[in-house]
C-alpha positions in Angstrom: 69.1 77.1 -27.1 66.5 74.5 -26.3 63.9 74.6 -23.6 65.3 71.5 -22.0 68.8 73.2 -21.7 67.2 76.3 -20.1 65.3 74.3 -17.6 68.3 72.2 -16.7 70.4 75.3 -16.2 67.7 76.9 -14.0 67.3 73.7 -12.0 71.1 73.4 -11.4 71.2 77.1 -10.3 68.3 76.6 -7.9 69.8 73.5 -6.4 73.2 75.2 -5.9 71.5 78.2 -4.2 69.5 75.9 -2.0 72.5 73.9 -0.9 74.6 77.0 -0.3 71.7 78.4 1.9 71.4 75.2 3.8 75.1 75.1 4.3 75.3 78.6 5.6 72.3 78.0 7.9 74.0 74.9 9.3 77.3 76.8 10.0 75.4 79.7 11.6 73.5 77.3 13.9 76.6 75.4 14.8 78.5 78.6 15.6 75.7 80.0 17.7 75.5 76.8 19.7 79.3 76.8 20.3 79.3 80.3 21.9 78.9 80.0 25.7 76.0 82.0 27.1 76.8 85.3 28.8 76.6 85.1 32.6 75.9 88.1 34.8 78.5 89.1 37.3 77.6 87.9 40.8 76.0 90.6 42.9 77.6 91.9 46.1 76.5 90.1 49.2 74.2 92.1 51.3 75.1 92.7 54.9 73.2 90.5 57.4 73.0 93.3 60.0 69.8 95.3 59.9 69.8 98.6 61.8 66.9 98.8 64.3 64.0 101.0 63.4 63.8 102.5 66.8 65.5 102.2 70.2 63.5 100.5 73.0 62.5 103.0 75.7 61.0 102.0 79.0 57.5 103.4 79.6 57.2 104.7 76.1 56.9 101.5 74.1 53.4 100.1 73.7 52.1 97.3 71.7 53.9 94.2 70.5 57.5 94.1 71.7 56.9 96.6 74.5 58.5 94.1 76.9 61.9 95.0 75.3 61.8 98.4 76.8 61.1 96.9 80.2 64.1 94.6 79.9 66.4 97.4 79.0 65.4 99.4 82.1 65.5 96.5 84.6 68.7 96.2 86.7 
């Protein structure tokens, strides 16, 4: 077998391997792009009602918001 024949066979094998690799890579990228992204399920809506931290009491509330206690006790 001549050197030219060995080189030609090696070159053909390398080109075939390269083309197969590029083809598989192309198919993989195309398949990945075709799959829709996974979306998370929507979270349950939180209630808009917030329980009060404390009840207003006339005469006991001091500081910001102390007028609420006065309004509760007024007739």
